[in-house]
NUNUVEX-513580 format. One record per residue (C-alpha): chain; x, y, z; residue in one letter; residue number from 1. Coordinates in steps of 0.25 Angstrom, whole numbers, always signed. Layout:
cadena = A x = X y = Y z = Z residuo = A num = NUM
...
END
This chain:
cadena = A x = +0 y = +0 z = +0 residuo = M num = 1
cadena = A x = +11 y = +10 z = +4 residuo = T num = 2
cadena = A x = +19 y = +7 z = -9 residuo = S num = 3
cadena = A x = +7 y = +9 z = -17 residuo = L num = 4
cadena = A x = +4 y = +23 z = -10 residuo = L num = 5
cadena = A x = +18 y = +27 z = -13 residuo = R num = 6
cadena = A x = +17 y = +24 z = -28 residuo = R num = 7
cadena = A x = +5 y = +33 z = -29 residuo = I num = 8
cadena = A x = +9 y = +47 z = -34 residuo = H num = 9
cadena = A x = -2 y = +57 z = -29 residuo = F num = 10
cadena = A x = -2 y = +70 z = -36 residuo = P num = 11
cadena = A x = +4 y = +82 z = -28 residuo = H num = 12
cadena = A x = -6 y = +87 z = -17 residuo = P num = 13
cadena = A x = -9 y = +100 z = -24 residuo = M num = 14
cadena = A x = -13 y = +92 z = -37 residuo = V num = 15
cadena = A x = -22 y = +83 z = -28 residuo = L num = 16
cadena = A x = -28 y = +95 z = -22 residuo = L num = 17
cadena = A x = -30 y = +103 z = -35 residuo = L num = 18
cadena = A x = -36 y = +90 z = -41 residuo = C num = 19
cadena = A x = -45 y = +90 z = -29 residuo = G num = 20
cadena = A x = -50 y = +104 z = -32 residuo = V num = 21
cadena = A x = -53 y = +99 z = -47 residuo = L num = 22
cadena = A x = -60 y = +87 z = -41 residuo = I num = 23
cadena = A x = -68 y = +95 z = -32 residuo = A num = 24
cadena = A x = -73 y = +104 z = -43 residuo = A num = 25
cadena = A x = -77 y = +92 z = -51 residuo = L num = 26
cadena = A x = -85 y = +87 z = -40 residuo = L num = 27
cadena = A x = -93 y = +100 z = -40 residuo = T num = 28
cadena = A x = -98 y = +95 z = -54 residuo = W num = 29
cadena = A x = -101 y = +81 z = -49 residuo = V num = 30
cadena = A x = -106 y = +81 z = -35 residuo = L num = 31
cadena = A x = -120 y = +87 z = -32 residuo = P num = 32
cadena = A x = -119 y = +100 z = -25 residuo = P num = 33
cadena = A x = -124 y = +101 z = -11 residuo = G num = 34
cadena = A x = -124 y = +108 z = +2 residuo = S num = 35
cadena = A x = -127 y = +107 z = +17 residuo = Y num = 36
cadena = A x = -134 y = +117 z = +25 residuo = E num = 37
cadena = A x = -124 y = +123 z = +36 residuo = R num = 38
cadena = A x = -126 y = +129 z = +49 residuo = R num = 39
cadena = A x = -118 y = +137 z = +59 residuo = I num = 40
cadena = A x = -113 y = +128 z = +71 residuo = D num = 41
cadena = A x = -117 y = +136 z = +84 residuo = P num = 42
cadena = A x = -105 y = +130 z = +92 residuo = E num = 43
cadena = A x = -94 y = +132 z = +81 residuo = S num = 44
cadena = A x = -100 y = +143 z = +73 residuo = S num = 45
cadena = A x = -96 y = +135 z = +61 residuo = R num = 46
cadena = A x = -104 y = +132 z = +49 residuo = E num = 47
cadena = A x = -108 y = +117 z = +48 residuo = I num = 48
cadena = A x = -116 y = +108 z = +38 residuo = V num = 49
cadena = A x = -129 y = +103 z = +43 residuo = V num = 50
cadena = A x = -132 y = +88 z = +41 residuo = A num = 51
cadena = A x = -143 y = +84 z = +32 residuo = G num = 52
cadena = A x = -144 y = +97 z = +24 residuo = T num = 53
cadena = A x = -136 y = +93 z = +12 residuo = Y num = 54
cadena = A x = -143 y = +97 z = -1 residuo = H num = 55
cadena = A x = -140 y = +99 z = -15 residuo = H num = 56
cadena = A x = -137 y = +113 z = -20 residuo = V num = 57
cadena = A x = -134 y = +120 z = -34 residuo = E num = 58
cadena = A x = -122 y = +115 z = -41 residuo = A num = 59
cadena = A x = -109 y = +124 z = -41 residuo = S num = 60
cadena = A x = -99 y = +116 z = -49 residuo = P num = 61
cadena = A x = -84 y = +121 z = -49 residuo = V num = 62
cadena = A x = -77 y = +122 z = -62 residuo = G num = 63
cadena = A x = -62 y = +121 z = -65 residuo = I num = 64
cadena = A x = -60 y = +136 z = -64 residuo = A num = 65
cadena = A x = -67 y = +137 z = -51 residuo = A num = 66
cadena = A x = -59 y = +124 z = -46 residuo = A num = 67
cadena = A x = -46 y = +131 z = -48 residuo = F num = 68
cadena = A x = -50 y = +144 z = -43 residuo = L num = 69
cadena = A x = -54 y = +136 z = -30 residuo = A num = 70
cadena = A x = -39 y = +133 z = -28 residuo = V num = 71
cadena = A x = -35 y = +148 z = -25 residuo = P num = 72
cadena = A x = -48 y = +150 z = -18 residuo = L num = 73
cadena = A x = -45 y = +138 z = -9 residuo = G num = 74
cadena = A x = -31 y = +144 z = -6 residuo = I num = 75
cadena = A x = -38 y = +157 z = -2 residuo = V num = 76
cadena = A x = -48 y = +151 z = +7 residuo = R num = 77
cadena = A x = -37 y = +143 z = +14 residuo = G num = 78
cadena = A x = -28 y = +154 z = +15 residuo = A num = 79
cadena = A x = -27 y = +154 z = +30 residuo = D num = 80
cadena = A x = -24 y = +139 z = +30 residuo = V num = 81
cadena = A x = -13 y = +141 z = +19 residuo = I num = 82
cadena = A x = -6 y = +152 z = +27 residuo = V num = 83
cadena = A x = -5 y = +145 z = +39 residuo = V num = 84
cadena = A x = +1 y = +133 z = +32 residuo = I num = 85
cadena = A x = +11 y = +142 z = +26 residuo = L num = 86
cadena = A x = +14 y = +150 z = +39 residuo = F num = 87
cadena = A x = +15 y = +138 z = +48 residuo = V num = 88
cadena = A x = +22 y = +129 z = +39 residuo = G num = 89
cadena = A x = +32 y = +139 z = +35 residuo = G num = 90
cadena = A x = +35 y = +142 z = +49 residuo = A num = 91
cadena = A x = +38 y = +127 z = +52 residuo = Y num = 92
cadena = A x = +46 y = +126 z = +40 residuo = V num = 93
cadena = A x = +54 y = +138 z = +44 residuo = L num = 94
cadena = A x = +57 y = +131 z = +58 residuo = L num = 95
cadena = A x = +61 y = +118 z = +50 residuo = D num = 96
cadena = A x = +71 y = +126 z = +42 residuo = R num = 97
cadena = A x = +78 y = +132 z = +55 residuo = T num = 98
cadena = A x = +82 y = +117 z = +58 residuo = G num = 99
cadena = A x = +77 y = +118 z = +72 residuo = A num = 100
cadena = A x = +69 y = +105 z = +72 residuo = L num = 101
cadena = A x = +80 y = +97 z = +66 residuo = A num = 102
cadena = A x = +90 y = +102 z = +76 residuo = R num = 103
cadena = A x = +80 y = +99 z = +88 residuo = L num = 104
cadena = A x = +77 y = +85 z = +83 residuo = I num = 105
cadena = A x = +92 y = +82 z = +81 residuo = A num = 106
cadena = A x = +95 y = +87 z = +95 residuo = A num = 107
cadena = A x = +86 y = +76 z = +101 residuo = L num = 108
cadena = A x = +95 y = +65 z = +95 residuo = L num = 109
cadena = A x = +107 y = +67 z = +105 residuo = G num = 110
cadena = A x = +99 y = +71 z = +117 residuo = R num = 111
cadena = A x = +91 y = +59 z = +121 residuo = T num = 112
cadena = A x = +93 y = +45 z = +127 residuo = R num = 113
cadena = A x = +78 y = +42 z = +126 residuo = R num = 114
cadena = A x = +75 y = +40 z = +111 residuo = P num = 115
cadena = A x = +60 y = +37 z = +112 residuo = R num = 116
cadena = A x = +59 y = +50 z = +120 residuo = S num = 117
cadena = A x = +65 y = +57 z = +107 residuo = V num = 118
cadena = A x = +54 y = +50 z = +99 residuo = V num = 119
cadena = A x = +43 y = +56 z = +108 residuo = V num = 120
cadena = A x = +49 y = +70 z = +108 residuo = V num = 121
cadena = A x = +52 y = +71 z = +93 residuo = V num = 122
cadena = A x = +38 y = +65 z = +89 residuo = S num = 123
cadena = A x = +31 y = +75 z = +99 residuo = S num = 124
cadena = A x = +39 y = +87 z = +92 residuo = V num = 125
cadena = A x = +35 y = +83 z = +78 residuo = F num = 126
cadena = A x = +20 y = +80 z = +83 residuo = A num = 127
cadena = A x = +20 y = +94 z = +89 residuo = I num = 128
cadena = A x = +26 y = +100 z = +76 residuo = L num = 129
cadena = A x = +16 y = +92 z = +68 residuo = G num = 130
cadena = A x = +4 y = +97 z = +76 residuo = A num = 131
cadena = A x = +8 y = +111 z = +76 residuo = M num = 132
cadena = A x = +13 y = +113 z = +62 residuo = V num = 133
cadena = A x = +11 y = +100 z = +54 residuo = N num = 134
cadena = A x = +25 y = +97 z = +53 residuo = T num = 135
cadena = A x = +28 y = +87 z = +42 residuo = H num = 136
cadena = A x = +36 y = +90 z = +29 residuo = E num = 137
cadena = A x = +46 y = +97 z = +38 residuo = E num = 138
cadena = A x = +50 y = +84 z = +44 residuo = I num = 139
cadena = A x = +57 y = +79 z = +31 residuo = I num = 140
cadena = A x = +69 y = +88 z = +34 residuo = A num = 141
cadena = A x = +70 y = +83 z = +48 residuo = L num = 142
cadena = A x = +69 y = +68 z = +45 residuo = M num = 143
cadena = A x = +84 y = +65 z = +44 residuo = P num = 144
cadena = A x = +86 y = +71 z = +58 residuo = V num = 145
cadena = A x = +74 y = +63 z = +63 residuo = L num = 146
cadena = A x = +79 y = +50 z = +58 residuo = V num = 147
cadena = A x = +93 y = +53 z = +64 residuo = V num = 148
cadena = A x = +86 y = +56 z = +77 residuo = L num = 149
cadena = A x = +78 y = +43 z = +77 residuo = S num = 150
cadena = A x = +90 y = +35 z = +73 residuo = R num = 151
cadena = A x = +98 y = +41 z = +84 residuo = G num = 152
cadena = A x = +87 y = +37 z = +94 residuo = L num = 153
cadena = A x = +88 y = +23 z = +89 residuo = G num = 154
cadena = A x = +76 y = +23 z = +80 residuo = F num = 155
cadena = A x = +73 y = +24 z = +65 residuo = G num = 156
cadena = A x = +68 y = +32 z = +54 residuo = A num = 157
cadena = A x = +53 y = +28 z = +56 residuo = I num = 158
cadena = A x = +54 y = +34 z = +71 residuo = T num = 159
cadena = A x = +60 y = +47 z = +65 residuo = A num = 160
cadena = A x = +48 y = +48 z = +56 residuo = L num = 161
cadena = A x = +38 y = +44 z = +66 residuo = G num = 162
cadena = A x = +42 y = +54 z = +76 residuo = M num = 163
cadena = A x = +43 y = +65 z = +66 residuo = S num = 164
cadena = A x = +33 y = +64 z = +54 residuo = V num = 165
cadena = A x = +24 y = +54 z = +61 residuo = G num = 166
cadena = A x = +23 y = +63 z = +74 residuo = A num = 167
cadena = A x = +22 y = +76 z = +66 residuo = A num = 168
cadena = A x = +10 y = +70 z = +58 residuo = V num = 169
cadena = A x = +3 y = +65 z = +70 residuo = V num = 170
cadena = A x = +4 y = +79 z = +76 residuo = G num = 171
cadena = A x = +0 y = +86 z = +63 residuo = S num = 172
cadena = A x = -12 y = +77 z = +62 residuo = A num = 173
cadena = A x = -18 y = +81 z = +75 residuo = F num = 174
cadena = A x = -11 y = +94 z = +80 residuo = G num = 175
cadena = A x = -22 y = +104 z = +84 residuo = P num = 176
cadena = A x = -14 y = +116 z = +79 residuo = T num = 177
cadena = A x = -8 y = +110 z = +66 residuo = N num = 178
cadena = A x = -13 y = +120 z = +56 residuo = P num = 179
cadena = A x = -11 y = +111 z = +44 residuo = F num = 180
cadena = A x = -20 y = +100 z = +49 residuo = A num = 181
cadena = A x = -30 y = +102 z = +61 residuo = A num = 182
cadena = A x = -30 y = +117 z = +58 residuo = G num = 183
cadena = A x = -33 y = +116 z = +43 residuo = I num = 184
cadena = A x = -43 y = +105 z = +45 residuo = A num = 185
cadena = A x = -50 y = +113 z = +56 residuo = Q num = 186
cadena = A x = -50 y = +125 z = +47 residuo = Q num = 187
cadena = A x = -56 y = +118 z = +35 residuo = F num = 188
cadena = A x = -66 y = +111 z = +44 residuo = A num = 189
cadena = A x = -70 y = +125 z = +50 residuo = D num = 190
cadena = A x = -66 y = +120 z = +64 residuo = V num = 191
cadena = A x = -60 y = +130 z = +73 residuo = P num = 192
cadena = A x = -45 y = +130 z = +75 residuo = A num = 193
cadena = A x = -40 y = +121 z = +86 residuo = L num = 194
cadena = A x = -54 y = +114 z = +88 residuo = T num = 195
cadena = A x = -51 y = +102 z = +96 residuo = G num = 196
cadena = A x = -37 y = +107 z = +100 residuo = F num = 197
cadena = A x = -37 y = +99 z = +113 residuo = G num = 198
cadena = A x = -41 y = +86 z = +107 residuo = L num = 199
cadena = A x = -31 y = +88 z = +95 residuo = R num = 200
cadena = A x = -20 y = +91 z = +105 residuo = L num = 201
cadena = A x = -23 y = +78 z = +113 residuo = I num = 202
cadena = A x = -24 y = +70 z = +100 residuo = L num = 203
cadena = A x = -11 y = +76 z = +95 residuo = T num = 204
cadena = A x = -4 y = +72 z = +108 residuo = A num = 205
cadena = A x = -10 y = +58 z = +108 residuo = V num = 206
cadena = A x = -7 y = +55 z = +94 residuo = A num = 207
cadena = A x = +7 y = +60 z = +95 residuo = T num = 208
cadena = A x = +9 y = +51 z = +107 residuo = L num = 209
cadena = A x = +3 y = +39 z = +100 residuo = V num = 210
cadena = A x = +12 y = +42 z = +88 residuo = W num = 211
cadena = A x = +24 y = +42 z = +97 residuo = I num = 212
cadena = A x = +21 y = +29 z = +104 residuo = V num = 213
cadena = A x = +19 y = +23 z = +90 residuo = W num = 214
cadena = A x = +33 y = +28 z = +86 residuo = I num = 215
cadena = A x = +40 y = +23 z = +99 residuo = L num = 216
cadena = A x = +33 y = +9 z = +97 residuo = S num = 217
cadena = A x = +39 y = +8 z = +83 residuo = Q num = 218
cadena = A x = +54 y = +13 z = +85 residuo = V num = 219
cadena = A x = +59 y = -1 z = +87 residuo = K num = 220
cadena = A x = +53 y = -5 z = +74 residuo = R num = 221
cadena = A x = +59 y = +7 z = +67 residuo = D num = 222
cadena = A x = +68 y = +0 z = +57 residuo = D num = 223
cadena = A x = +71 y = +11 z = +48 residuo = V num = 224
cadena = A x = +84 y = +17 z = +52 residuo = R num = 225
cadena = A x = +91 y = +24 z = +41 residuo = P num = 226
cadena = A x = +105 y = +31 z = +43 residuo = E num = 227
cadena = A x = +101 y = +45 z = +42 residuo = V num = 228
cadena = A x = +109 y = +58 z = +45 residuo = T num = 229
cadena = A x = +104 y = +72 z = +46 residuo = A num = 230
cadena = A x = +111 y = +85 z = +48 residuo = S num = 231
cadena = A x = +106 y = +95 z = +57 residuo = V num = 232
cadena = A x = +112 y = +109 z = +58 residuo = E num = 233
cadena = A x = +116 y = +113 z = +72 residuo = G num = 234
cadena = A x = +111 y = +109 z = +85 residuo = S num = 235
cadena = A x = +97 y = +111 z = +91 residuo = A num = 236
cadena = A x = +96 y = +124 z = +100 residuo = T num = 237
cadena = A x = +86 y = +131 z = +108 residuo = W num = 238
cadena = A x = +82 y = +140 z = +96 residuo = R num = 239
cadena = A x = +77 y = +127 z = +89 residuo = D num = 240
cadena = A x = +67 y = +125 z = +100 residuo = G num = 241
cadena = A x = +63 y = +139 z = +99 residuo = V num = 242
cadena = A x = +61 y = +138 z = +84 residuo = L num = 243
cadena = A x = +52 y = +126 z = +86 residuo = V num = 244
cadena = A x = +44 y = +133 z = +97 residuo = A num = 245
cadena = A x = +42 y = +145 z = +89 residuo = L num = 246
cadena = A x = +36 y = +138 z = +77 residuo = V num = 247
cadena = A x = +26 y = +131 z = +87 residuo = M num = 248
cadena = A x = +23 y = +143 z = +95 residuo = L num = 249
cadena = A x = +12 y = +149 z = +86 residuo = P num = 250
cadena = A x = +2 y = +138 z = +90 residuo = F num = 251
cadena = A x = +2 y = +143 z = +104 residuo = V num = 252
cadena = A x = -5 y = +157 z = +101 residuo = P num = 253
cadena = A x = -12 y = +151 z = +89 residuo = Y num = 254
cadena = A x = -20 y = +141 z = +98 residuo = I num = 255
cadena = A x = -23 y = +152 z = +108 residuo = A num = 256
cadena = A x = -28 y = +161 z = +97 residuo = G num = 257
cadena = A x = -37 y = +150 z = +91 residuo = V num = 258
cadena = A x = -43 y = +147 z = +105 residuo = L num = 259
cadena = A x = -45 y = +162 z = +109 residuo = R num = 260
cadena = A x = -45 y = +171 z = +96 residuo = Y num = 261
cadena = A x = -50 y = +162 z = +85 residuo = D num = 262
cadena = A x = -36 y = +162 z = +78 residuo = W num = 263
cadena = A x = -35 y = +154 z = +65 residuo = G num = 264
cadena = A x = -24 y = +151 z = +54 residuo = F num = 265
cadena = A x = -20 y = +165 z = +51 residuo = N num = 266
cadena = A x = -16 y = +168 z = +66 residuo = E num = 267
cadena = A x = -8 y = +154 z = +65 residuo = L num = 268
cadena = A x = -1 y = +159 z = +52 residuo = S num = 269
cadena = A x = +3 y = +172 z = +59 residuo = A num = 270
cadena = A x = +9 y = +165 z = +71 residuo = L num = 271
cadena = A x = +17 y = +156 z = +62 residuo = F num = 272
cadena = A x = +22 y = +168 z = +54 residuo = L num = 273
cadena = A x = +28 y = +174 z = +67 residuo = V num = 274
cadena = A x = +33 y = +160 z = +71 residuo = A num = 275
cadena = A x = +40 y = +158 z = +58 residuo = A num = 276
cadena = A x = +48 y = +171 z = +59 residuo = Y num = 277
cadena = A x = +51 y = +168 z = +74 residuo = A num = 278
cadena = A x = +57 y = +155 z = +70 residuo = V num = 279
cadena = A x = +65 y = +161 z = +59 residuo = G num = 280
cadena = A x = +71 y = +172 z = +67 residuo = I num = 281
cadena = A x = +73 y = +163 z = +79 residuo = T num = 282
cadena = A x = +81 y = +154 z = +70 residuo = A num = 283
cadena = A x = +90 y = +165 z = +65 residuo = G num = 284
cadena = A x = +84 y = +166 z = +51 residuo = F num = 285
cadena = A x = +81 y = +181 z = +52 residuo = G num = 286
cadena = A x = +69 y = +187 z = +45 residuo = I num = 287
cadena = A x = +72 y = +185 z = +31 residuo = R num = 288
cadena = A x = +76 y = +171 z = +32 residuo = R num = 289
cadena = A x = +65 y = +168 z = +41 residuo = T num = 290
cadena = A x = +55 y = +174 z = +30 residuo = T num = 291
cadena = A x = +62 y = +166 z = +19 residuo = V num = 292
cadena = A x = +62 y = +153 z = +26 residuo = E num = 293
cadena = A x = +47 y = +155 z = +31 residuo = Y num = 294
cadena = A x = +43 y = +157 z = +17 residuo = I num = 295
cadena = A x = +50 y = +145 z = +12 residuo = K num = 296
cadena = A x = +43 y = +137 z = +23 residuo = G num = 297
cadena = A x = +30 y = +142 z = +18 residuo = M num = 298
cadena = A x = +33 y = +138 z = +4 residuo = E num = 299
cadena = A x = +35 y = +123 z = +9 residuo = T num = 300
cadena = A x = +20 y = +124 z = +15 residuo = M num = 301
cadena = A x = +15 y = +130 z = +2 residuo = L num = 302
cadena = A x = +10 y = +117 z = -4 residuo = A num = 303
cadena = A x = +2 y = +113 z = +9 residuo = A num = 304
cadena = A x = -4 y = +127 z = +9 residuo = A num = 305
cadena = A x = -9 y = +126 z = -5 residuo = L num = 306
cadena = A x = -14 y = +112 z = -3 residuo = F num = 307
cadena = A x = -24 y = +118 z = +8 residuo = V num = 308
cadena = A x = -28 y = +129 z = -2 residuo = G num = 309
cadena = A x = -31 y = +119 z = -13 residuo = I num = 310
cadena = A x = -38 y = +109 z = -4 residuo = A num = 311
cadena = A x = -47 y = +121 z = +0 residuo = R num = 312
cadena = A x = -50 y = +123 z = -15 residuo = A num = 313
cadena = A x = -56 y = +110 z = -15 residuo = I num = 314
cadena = A x = -66 y = +114 z = -4 residuo = S num = 315
cadena = A x = -68 y = +127 z = -12 residuo = V num = 316
cadena = A x = -72 y = +119 z = -24 residuo = V num = 317
cadena = A x = -81 y = +109 z = -16 residuo = L num = 318
cadena = A x = -88 y = +121 z = -9 residuo = T num = 319
cadena = A x = -90 y = +129 z = -22 residuo = D num = 320
cadena = A x = -95 y = +117 z = -29 residuo = G num = 321
cadena = A x = -105 y = +115 z = -18 residuo = R num = 322
cadena = A x = -101 y = +100 z = -16 residuo = I num = 323
cadena = A x = -93 y = +100 z = -3 residuo = I num = 324
cadena = A x = -106 y = +97 z = +5 residuo = D num = 325
cadena = A x = -109 y = +86 z = -5 residuo = T num = 326
cadena = A x = -96 y = +80 z = -2 residuo = I num = 327
cadena = A x = -99 y = +81 z = +13 residuo = V num = 328
cadena = A x = -113 y = +75 z = +11 residuo = Y num = 329
cadena = A x = -107 y = +63 z = +3 residuo = G num = 330
cadena = A x = -96 y = +61 z = +14 residuo = L num = 331
cadena = A x = -106 y = +62 z = +26 residuo = A num = 332
cadena = A x = -117 y = +53 z = +20 residuo = S num = 333
cadena = A x = -110 y = +40 z = +22 residuo = P num = 334
cadena = A x = -106 y = +44 z = +36 residuo = L num = 335
cadena = A x = -119 y = +48 z = +41 residuo = E num = 336
cadena = A x = -123 y = +34 z = +45 residuo = D num = 337
cadena = A x = -110 y = +31 z = +53 residuo = V num = 338
cadena = A x = -106 y = +36 z = +67 residuo = P num = 339
cadena = A x = -100 y = +50 z = +66 residuo = R num = 340
cadena = A x = -87 y = +45 z = +73 residuo = S num = 341
cadena = A x = -86 y = +34 z = +62 residuo = V num = 342
cadena = A x = -89 y = +45 z = +52 residuo = A num = 343
cadena = A x = -78 y = +54 z = +57 residuo = A num = 344
cadena = A x = -68 y = +43 z = +58 residuo = G num = 345
cadena = A x = -70 y = +40 z = +43 residuo = L num = 346
cadena = A x = -65 y = +53 z = +40 residuo = M num = 347
cadena = A x = -51 y = +49 z = +45 residuo = V num = 348
cadena = A x = -48 y = +39 z = +34 residuo = P num = 349
cadena = A x = -54 y = +49 z = +24 residuo = M num = 350
cadena = A x = -43 y = +59 z = +28 residuo = H num = 351
cadena = A x = -32 y = +49 z = +28 residuo = A num = 352
cadena = A x = -35 y = +45 z = +13 residuo = V num = 353
cadena = A x = -36 y = +60 z = +9 residuo = L num = 354
cadena = A x = -23 y = +63 z = +16 residuo = H num = 355
cadena = A x = -16 y = +53 z = +6 residuo = V num = 356
cadena = A x = -20 y = +62 z = -5 residuo = V num = 357
cadena = A x = -20 y = +76 z = +2 residuo = V num = 358
cadena = A x = -8 y = +74 z = +11 residuo = P num = 359
cadena = A x = -8 y = +89 z = +16 residuo = S num = 360
cadena = A x = -14 y = +90 z = +29 residuo = N num = 361
cadena = A x = -19 y = +104 z = +26 residuo = S num = 362
cadena = A x = -24 y = +101 z = +12 residuo = G num = 363
cadena = A x = -31 y = +89 z = +17 residuo = H num = 364
cadena = A x = -38 y = +97 z = +28 residuo = A num = 365
cadena = A x = -42 y = +108 z = +19 residuo = A num = 366
cadena = A x = -47 y = +98 z = +8 residuo = L num = 367
cadena = A x = -56 y = +89 z = +17 residuo = I num = 368
cadena = A x = -60 y = +96 z = +29 residuo = M num = 369
cadena = A x = -70 y = +105 z = +22 residuo = P num = 370
cadena = A x = -77 y = +92 z = +19 residuo = I num = 371
cadena = A x = -75 y = +85 z = +32 residuo = M num = 372
cadena = A x = -80 y = +96 z = +41 residuo = A num = 373
cadena = A x = -94 y = +97 z = +36 residuo = P num = 374
cadena = A x = -94 y = +82 z = +35 residuo = L num = 375
cadena = A x = -91 y = +82 z = +50 residuo = A num = 376
cadena = A x = -103 y = +91 z = +52 residuo = D num = 377
cadena = A x = -112 y = +81 z = +45 residuo = L num = 378
cadena = A x = -108 y = +69 z = +52 residuo = L num = 379
cadena = A x = -110 y = +76 z = +66 residuo = G num = 380
cadena = A x = -96 y = +77 z = +71 residuo = F num = 381
cadena = A x = -87 y = +90 z = +74 residuo = P num = 382
cadena = A x = -79 y = +95 z = +62 residuo = R num = 383
cadena = A x = -66 y = +94 z = +71 residuo = D num = 384
cadena = A x = -68 y = +79 z = +71 residuo = V num = 385
cadena = A x = -67 y = +80 z = +56 residuo = A num = 386
cadena = A x = -54 y = +87 z = +58 residuo = V num = 387
cadena = A x = -49 y = +76 z = +67 residuo = L num = 388
cadena = A x = -52 y = +66 z = +56 residuo = A num = 389
cadena = A x = -44 y = +74 z = +46 residuo = Y num = 390
cadena = A x = -32 y = +74 z = +56 residuo = Q num = 391
cadena = A x = -33 y = +59 z = +60 residuo = S num = 392
cadena = A x = -34 y = +55 z = +45 residuo = G num = 393
cadena = A x = -26 y = +65 z = +37 residuo = G num = 394
cadena = A x = -14 y = +72 z = +43 residuo = P num = 395
cadena = A x = -10 y = +59 z = +50 residuo = I num = 396
cadena = A x = -8 y = +52 z = +36 residuo = M num = 397
cadena = A x = +4 y = +61 z = +34 residuo = D num = 398
cadena = A x = +13 y = +51 z = +40 residuo = M num = 399
cadena = A x = +8 y = +40 z = +31 residuo = I num = 400
cadena = A x = +3 y = +44 z = +17 residuo = I num = 401
cadena = A x = +13 y = +43 z = +5 residuo = P num = 402
cadena = A x = +8 y = +56 z = -1 residuo = T num = 403
cadena = A x = +14 y = +64 z = +10 residuo = N num = 404
cadena = A x = +27 y = +68 z = +3 residuo = G num = 405
cadena = A x = +34 y = +73 z = +16 residuo = A num = 406
cadena = A x = +32 y = +59 z = +23 residuo = L num = 407
cadena = A x = +38 y = +52 z = +11 residuo = L num = 408
cadena = A x = +50 y = +62 z = +12 residuo = A num = 409
cadena = A x = +52 y = +59 z = +27 residuo = M num = 410
cadena = A x = +51 y = +44 z = +25 residuo = L num = 411
cadena = A x = +62 y = +46 z = +14 residuo = L num = 412
cadena = A x = +71 y = +55 z = +23 residuo = A num = 413
cadena = A x = +70 y = +45 z = +34 residuo = A num = 414
cadena = A x = +72 y = +32 z = +26 residuo = G num = 415
cadena = A x = +59 y = +26 z = +29 residuo = V num = 416
cadena = A x = +51 y = +18 z = +19 residuo = P num = 417
cadena = A x = +36 y = +23 z = +17 residuo = Y num = 418
cadena = A x = +30 y = +9 z = +20 residuo = G num = 419
cadena = A x = +39 y = +7 z = +33 residuo = R num = 420
cadena = A x = +34 y = +21 z = +38 residuo = W num = 421
cadena = A x = +20 y = +17 z = +35 residuo = L num = 422
cadena = A x = +21 y = +5 z = +44 residuo = R num = 423
cadena = A x = +25 y = +14 z = +55 residuo = F num = 424
cadena = A x = +16 y = +26 z = +53 residuo = A num = 425
cadena = A x = +3 y = +20 z = +50 residuo = I num = 426
cadena = A x = +0 y = +13 z = +63 residuo = P num = 427
cadena = A x = +4 y = +25 z = +71 residuo = G num = 428
cadena = A x = -4 y = +34 z = +62 residuo = A num = 429
cadena = A x = -17 y = +26 z = +63 residuo = L num = 430
cadena = A x = -15 y = +27 z = +79 residuo = C num = 431
cadena = A x = -15 y = +42 z = +78 residuo = V num = 432
cadena = A x = -27 y = +42 z = +68 residuo = S num = 433
cadena = A x = -34 y = +34 z = +78 residuo = L num = 434
cadena = A x = -32 y = +44 z = +89 residuo = L num = 435
cadena = A x = -38 y = +55 z = +79 residuo = G num = 436
cadena = A x = -51 y = +46 z = +78 residuo = L num = 437
cadena = A x = -52 y = +46 z = +93 residuo = I num = 438
cadena = A x = -50 y = +61 z = +93 residuo = A num = 439
cadena = A x = -61 y = +62 z = +83 residuo = M num = 440
cadena = A x = -70 y = +54 z = +92 residuo = T num = 441
cadena = A x = -67 y = +63 z = +104 residuo = L num = 442
cadena = A x = -69 y = +76 z = +95 residuo = A num = 443
cadena = A x = -82 y = +71 z = +90 residuo = G num = 444
END
């Protein structure tokens, strides 16, 4: 199965999303237009669909010209999300280019007599980074250092991958402040930011603990032990710790602002703009070099930002073509006769399959949540449960799917065959997803 998946060549994600826009336009000519009545929920002040009110409406098919016009319209309507991806992602790439993370990780190698404790510490750090800023592609550059660290501890390359990319994916999937997963999913589901913060925080901690236990249970079976060397410029200093703290600091006022002042993504972007310059100046880059490196960091996030805008264009086409409610009706009808907890659980494998084709967390959320949110209304469970279904089935797949180019690059850098990694990662990922299902039950 894994060899078959690796032989399949999917088009570039942007091509897939553009094809999605054209397919959405085609569907407006094929599917019957329809609409649900909507009402304002007195508790959340949010507009929700009313079950049992679906009815046919006048057709409004979308032509080719309108379909392509929907792409810039989708980018404009998702502007606040796109900006936060650029500003937050650029700040983290800037931090990576200071070398602070590589030096801090390398410093652990010669300062411990308890190798399993290092696995716990490194895994926790990457889980926190994933939960806060969706750390993923940046790990590629750190992989040689991580393999050297793992070999020095007496373990192998799979352990290095598990305590880095594996832990980061777990943190990214459930982290309540991750603007690229939970944040965007809640945005497109029209759920207030940080809804269910406490539950997600506990879920992130428990999921990280479960993943760490899984890593430690497998270290003796880690038979992939390549001879890898890595060069790290300089030794870790107190300034490296300060740099990491600076890039995490914006989340403190952001969380307070969301809870007290109804802050959103624009405020988060502004905070990270300040944090990026603080990182650059503290690292000794100066204003000019900080600006240049920050912009270069944003350039690396441009594709992810565009994916969100193009995914939003699909929603624009379906809405303008008056068939988005028809799709919701088609999805809801087969689930009406099953218990709502089962219906919610069925969303998880749906997201898992979709993530193979759309491996961008933000693009995935922007694409599907406008449909899943009203579906949750119809099935009688909170929209935040639909967000948890996305988190449990979508982002967690980043450690498994062959369409994730960053994962394949990390496996190559660590010298780990894809099939061997799957034998390690799949059981642990299933355990973590099961925790997500439990959280969905509690939230519902």
